[in-house]
KOLROMAR-707815 format. One line per 4 residues: number of its first residue (from 1); their letters; for each residue x, z, y of C-alpha. Coordinates in steps of 0.25 Angstrom, whole numbers. Example, Ala and Ser with C-alpha at 12.3 -4.5 7.8 and 13.67 -1.06 7.14 Angstrom:
2
1) AS) 49:31:-18 | 55:29:-4 .
***
This chain:
463
1) MTTD) -88:76:-70 | -100:82:-62 | -106:75:-50 | -102:86:-41 .
5) EPDY) -87:85:-44 | -79:86:-31 | -70:74:-27 | -55:76:-32 .
9) FLFV) -42:70:-32 | -35:69:-45 | -20:72:-48 | -15:66:-61 .
13) GDVD) -2:71:-66 | 8:81:-59 | 5:76:-45 | -3:87:-39 .
17) SESA) 9:92:-30 | 6:103:-20 | 7:93:-9 | -4:84:-15 .
21) TTKL) -13:96:-19 | -11:102:-5 | -15:89:2 | -28:88:-6 .
25) RSSG) -32:103:-5 | -30:102:10 | -40:90:10 | -49:98:2 .
29) VFYL) -48:88:-10 | -50:93:-24 | -40:88:-34 | -38:88:-49 .
33) KKLL) -26:86:-58 | -25:80:-72 | -13:76:-80 | -10:64:-88 .
37) SSKP) -1:72:-97 | -13:74:-106 | -21:67:-117 | -29:54:-115 .
41) ENWT) -42:62:-114 | -37:68:-101 | -33:55:-96 | -47:51:-98 .
45) TIVA) -51:63:-90 | -42:59:-79 | -48:45:-78 | -62:51:-77 .
49) MITS) -57:59:-65 | -50:48:-58 | -62:39:-59 | -72:50:-55 .
53) PHCR) -78:47:-41 | -74:61:-37 | -59:57:-38 | -53:54:-25 .
57) GALV) -40:49:-30 | -29:51:-40 | -14:54:-39 | -7:52:-53 .
61) VLRR) 7:54:-58 | 12:47:-70 | 23:52:-78 | 31:47:-90 .
65) SDYE) 22:54:-100 | 10:47:-93 | 17:33:-94 | 20:36:-109 .
69) AMCR) 5:41:-111 | -1:29:-105 | 7:20:-115 | 1:28:-127 .
73) PEYE) -11:22:-135 | -19:35:-133 | -18:34:-118 | -20:19:-116 .
77) EASR) -35:20:-113 | -33:32:-104 | -21:26:-97 | -29:13:-93 .
81) ALLN) -41:21:-88 | -32:30:-80 | -25:19:-73 | -38:11:-71 .
85) ALAD) -45:24:-65 | -33:25:-55 | -34:11:-50 | -48:14:-45 .
89) RSHV) -45:27:-38 | -36:31:-27 | -23:35:-33 | -8:35:-34 .
93) VLVH) 1:35:-47 | 14:42:-45 | 25:39:-56 | 39:44:-56 .
97) EAVF) 50:33:-55 | 56:38:-68 | 43:33:-74 | 39:21:-66 .
101) LTDE) 52:14:-63 | 61:8:-73 | 75:12:-74 | 80:0:-66 .
105) QRAA) 70:3:-55 | 74:17:-54 | 89:13:-54 | 85:4:-42 .
109) NDVS) 79:15:-35 | 91:24:-38 | 82:35:-42 | 88:48:-46 .
113) PVER) 81:57:-56 | 71:67:-50 | 75:82:-52 | 66:87:-63 .
117) AMEI) 64:100:-54 | 55:91:-45 | 45:89:-55 | 32:96:-52 .
121) DVTH) 27:106:-62 | 12:105:-63 | 9:113:-76 | 4:124:-68 .
125) ALSD) -7:115:-62 | -12:111:-76 | -23:116:-85 | -19:123:-98 .
129) EDRA) -22:110:-106 | -15:101:-97 | -3:110:-96 | -2:111:-111 .
133) FFES) -2:96:-113 | 8:94:-101 | 18:104:-106 | 17:98:-120 .
137) IRED) 22:84:-115 | 31:89:-103 | 41:77:-100 | 53:74:-93 .
141) PFRA) 48:65:-82 | 61:57:-82 | 62:54:-96 | 63:39:-98 .
145) ISDA) 50:31:-100 | 50:18:-108 | 50:5:-101 | 38:1:-109 .
149) TRER) 30:13:-104 | 34:11:-90 | 31:-3:-90 | 17:-2:-96 .
153) VNAM) 12:10:-87 | 18:4:-75 | 11:-9:-78 | -3:-2:-80 .
157) LRDR) -1:4:-66 | 3:-9:-60 | -9:-17:-66 | -19:-7:-60 .
161) QLNV) -12:-7:-47 | -11:8:-46 | -4:15:-35 | 9:19:-42 .
165) FPYR) 20:26:-34 | 33:29:-41 | 40:42:-36 | 54:47:-37 .
169) TNVE) 52:62:-33 | 41:72:-33 | 42:73:-18 | 40:58:-17 .
173) RSII) 28:59:-27 | 22:70:-18 | 23:62:-6 | 16:50:-12 .
177) ASGF) 5:59:-18 | 3:66:-5 | 2:53:3 | -8:47:-7 .
181) LEDN) -17:60:-7 | -17:60:8 | -21:45:9 | -31:47:-2 .
185) ERHL) -38:58:5 | -38:51:18 | -44:38:11 | -33:29:15 .
189) LFRF) -38:14:14 | -25:7:18 | -12:9:25 | -3:-2:29 .
193) YVPS) 10:-4:38 | 11:-15:49 | 26:-17:54 | 26:-17:69 .
197) GRLY) 33:-31:69 | 22:-38:60 | 15:-50:66 | 1:-45:71 .
201) AQEA) 4:-30:69 | -1:-26:83 | -14:-35:81 | -16:-29:67 .
205) EALL) -16:-15:73 | -27:-20:83 | -35:-26:72 | -35:-13:64 .
209) GLFR) -40:-6:77 | -52:-15:77 | -54:-13:62 | -54:2:64 .
213) EWLG) -64:1:75 | -73:-8:67 | -73:1:55 | -79:12:64 .
217) QTGH) -89:3:70 | -94:-2:56 | -96:12:49 | -82:14:44 .
221) SRVR) -78:24:54 | -71:33:43 | -61:22:40 | -49:26:50 .
225) QEGY) -36:20:54 | -23:28:54 | -9:25:53 | 4:26:61 .
229) STAA) 15:18:68 | 30:18:67 | 41:10:74 | 40:-1:63 .
233) GQVF) 26:-2:60 | 12:4:59 | 4:10:47 | -11:7:47 .
237) EFFS) -20:17:38 | -34:16:36 | -42:28:30 | -56:30:26 .
241) GDGQ) -65:42:27 | -74:37:16 | -64:33:5 | -60:20:1 .
245) PEGG) -70:9:6 | -75:-2:-4 | -66:-14:-2 | -55:-5:5 .
249) LSRY) -51:-7:19 | -49:-22:17 | -64:-24:16 | -66:-17:29 .
253) FEDF) -56:-25:36 | -62:-38:30 | -75:-34:36 | -69:-31:50 .
257) SSFL) -62:-44:50 | -75:-51:48 | -81:-43:59 | -70:-46:69 .
261) GDCV) -72:-61:66 | -87:-60:68 | -85:-53:81 | -77:-65:86 .
265) AMPA) -85:-76:79 | -99:-70:76 | -101:-58:85 | -116:-58:81 .
269) AAIA) -112:-55:66 | -102:-45:70 | -113:-38:78 | -122:-38:67 .
273) QLIA) -112:-32:58 | -110:-20:67 | -125:-18:69 | -126:-18:54 .
277) NGVT) -116:-6:54 | -125:2:63 | -119:-3:77 | -129:-5:88 .
281) EDAA) -131:-20:92 | -125:-17:106 | -113:-9:101 | -111:-20:91 .
285) TIIV) -111:-31:101 | -100:-23:110 | -92:-21:97 | -92:-35:93 .
289) SRYA) -88:-40:107 | -77:-30:107 | -71:-34:94 | -72:-49:97 .
293) TRAR) -64:-47:109 | -54:-39:102 | -53:-49:91 | -51:-60:100 .
297) RLSL) -40:-52:107 | -34:-49:94 | -34:-63:90 | -27:-67:103 .
301) DLKQ) -16:-56:100 | -14:-61:86 | -12:-76:91 | -2:-71:102 .
305) RREE) 5:-62:93 | 8:-74:83 | 13:-83:95 | 22:-72:99 .
309) RVLS) 28:-70:85 | 29:-85:84 | 37:-86:97 | 46:-74:93 .
313) LKHE) 49:-80:79 | 52:-94:85 | 62:-88:95 | 68:-79:83 .
317) LENI) 69:-91:74 | 74:-102:83 | 88:-101:79 | 84:-105:65 .
321) VLEV) 79:-118:71 | 92:-121:77 | 99:-120:63 | 90:-129:56 .
325) DELK) 91:-144:59 | 80:-152:64 | 71:-140:67 | 65:-138:81 .
329) SRDL) 59:-126:88 | 45:-131:85 | 48:-132:70 | 50:-117:71 .
333) EAVL) 37:-115:78 | 29:-123:68 | 35:-114:56 | 32:-101:63 .
337) DELL) 18:-106:66 | 15:-109:52 | 22:-96:46 | 17:-86:56 .
341) PPPA) 3:-81:52 | -8:-84:62 | -17:-72:67 | -27:-75:56 .
345) AIGV) -17:-72:45 | -15:-57:50 | -17:-47:39 | -19:-33:45 .
349) IEGP) -14:-26:33 | -4:-36:27 | 1:-42:39 | 2:-57:43 .
353) KLNP) 7:-67:33 | 15:-79:34 | 8:-93:32 | 7:-94:17 .
357) SPSL) 6:-109:18 | 15:-116:28 | 12:-130:30 | 21:-142:27 .
361) TVNN) 26:-142:41 | 33:-129:39 | 38:-133:25 | 44:-146:30 .
365) FNPQ) 55:-138:38 | 68:-134:33 | 66:-123:22 | 77:-114:27 .
369) FINE) 71:-114:41 | 57:-111:35 | 63:-99:26 | 70:-93:38 .
373) VAGS) 58:-94:47 | 48:-89:37 | 57:-77:33 | 58:-73:48 .
377) VVQN) 43:-75:50 | 39:-67:38 | 47:-55:43 | 43:-56:57 .
381) IAGT) 28:-57:55 | 28:-46:44 | 36:-37:53 | 47:-35:43 .
385) VNLG) 59:-41:51 | 65:-27:52 | 64:-23:38 | 76:-23:28 .
389) AEAK) 78:-33:17 | 73:-24:6 | 60:-21:14 | 57:-36:16 .
393) QLLE) 60:-39:1 | 50:-28:-2 | 39:-35:7 | 42:-48:0 .
397) LVAT) 40:-42:-13 | 27:-35:-9 | 22:-48:-3 | 24:-55:-16 .
401) FGGH) 20:-45:-26 | 13:-34:-18 | -1:-39:-22 | -12:-29:-19 .
405) ERTQ) -2:-19:-14 | 5:-28:-4 | 0:-21:9 | 4:-7:3 .
409) LETA) 17:-12:-1 | 20:-19:12 | 17:-6:19 | 26:2:9 .
413) VHEL) 38:-7:13 | 35:-5:28 | 33:10:26 | 46:11:18 .
417) EDGG) 54:4:29 | 47:11:41 | 54:25:43 | 43:29:52 .
421) ARGA) 32:27:41 | 26:40:35 | 35:46:25 | 25:48:14 .
425) ERVA) 21:34:15 | 35:29:14 | 37:37:1 | 24:31:-5 .
429) ARGR) 29:17:0 | 42:19:-7 | 34:22:-20 | 25:10:-19 .
433) LKRF) 36:1:-17 | 44:6:-28 | 32:4:-37 | 30:-10:-32 .
437) LADL) 45:-14:-35 | 45:-7:-48 | 32:-15:-52 | 39:-28:-48 .
441) GNRG) 51:-25:-56 | 42:-21:-68 | 35:-35:-67 | 48:-42:-67 .
445) LGVG) 49:-45:-52 | 61:-35:-50 | 72:-44:-45 | 79:-37:-34 .
449) LDVL) 69:-25:-34 | 80:-15:-37 | 85:-16:-22 | 71:-14:-17 .
453) QGYV) 69:-3:-26 | 81:4:-21 | 77:1:-6 | 63:7:-8 .
457) EHKI) 68:19:-15 | 79:23:-4 | 70:19:8 | 65:33:10 .
461) GVS) 70:46:3 | 61:56:-4 | 68:68:-10 .
***
């Protein structure tokens, strides 16, 4: 590859739908396409294209034949290299449910076969060499795949933490692909959902406003905040005009949190930091003074918000006190004080958490009392009081098994529940959650997941 090669987006497989290519052309983005229905040498070429500094991202579709190829000895090295390359590049991997899910998982989803007429014919877009090879192995995409092949490839995808989305129809696949392309071209750094009833939700919005201002004053003006509100919550989005920053948005927020603390405790250090970023001394002094004032105001708001929530919960739960012998109102206050997170425990992205280590004072109370109060407090501070049982169970699974994806999965649950959320993001949320539940089942953690899989499948409709 020459040094003057233009930047490009890469399609791997028959995923270059008209809507996807039109979106890229309208943005002036050059794109290329390669097929995995080819020899191992071509896979090596695809790896080189993905790892090239000119590659802006990759959109991949894996079919049954691709799964089977990845389990053959001659493709073993190329398969590992391909998946490793995707892990280091902005990407989405789309896999039809007939390939990704087990028969039991598909039955739980009540999935009917997709009409073959909906399959996209891409042979007209292929080179002569690729077309000849593709025609020689043309497959029935719904022919059964062996459990061993499915389990092996899915484990490879899961181990590398790839962004896999099972899809049911070509329409659903197109929606997910188009959403990813738009986010990729706009350099989405993070998207997260804050329920309107979550403790400290209003203060989180104010804090993010300060964060946005700080970005502009410290040379990161091309990081911008967008989003939208619904009756049930607010979606926060951060985009960058310069691509993904080293360390991601979390690194910026860590620096901002440190700066905000310095404005209050060590203003001279905060002023020096701004001067180092090109702000004049007079302007830096004014900025630090203003941030210190707003930080103190925010701290007071957090304290008062917690006090309001404690009082509200106390009134709501006092009937429990009446039903438990030897308990008094002050006992309820003590439990709430230990369970409810202090303002310092606020997580702007993940939300406030319950006190993970309640003291022996709480543990000495009646266990039934503790369980009932703790359950109510969890729902209240997380803003999930109005969610259905399935959504709450999903959030519990995400909290336990979500790992590095926890924030994205929590956002997906809330978007799926919120009828006012953007349609494309609800479709992607459903795919993300179906993959999460399928992975849990494949790891032997699938007790009762069939009910949740049916809930996720039928929450929204895509024809």
